[in-house]
Structures are given as C-alpha cells and as structure tokens.
C-alpha positions, 0 to 999 in steps of 0.5 A: 182646584175649584171652579165657579159655576160661570166657569163650568157653564163656559166649559160645558158650552165650549164642549157642546159647541165642539161636539154639536157645532151650530146645534149646541144651543139646541142641545143645551135647551133640550137638556134644560127641558129634561131637567125642568120635566123632573122639577130640577129648576136649578139645573134647568136655569143653569142649562139655559145659561149654557145655551145662551153662552153657546149661542154667544160663542157661535155669534162671535165665531161668525163675526170673526169669520165675517172679518176674514172675508 
C-alpha cells in the first residue's frame, strides 16, 4: 500500500497531536529546524507542513468543543 506525501503529513500531524496535545505544532517546528540545521531542506519543508496541519487540527478541535457549550 502506497500513501501520498499529503497523507503521510496528516498521519504524522495526528500522531503528534495525540502524543503532545497542544504542543504538537511546536514539536513539529523543532523537528523541522533540526532538519534545516543539517541542510535537509526538503525534510524541513515537509515538517513545516506537519506543523501547519497539526495547528489546523487543534483549531478545528477547539471550534468543535466551542460548539458543545
């Protein structure tokens, strides 16, 4: 089974969110920076996307909970 890069990004974002909760985007950005520090520019770009997806997931989750009030 092959998955796309976008699917992999979403999977990693979900896993980070589950493990690190609200700190998921921060963790992804730290990982991105470590990759940039070793000149892995593609990896850096991908992990910046992971951070953005994790952040969006947190925003959507907050809106869902706000609707429950």
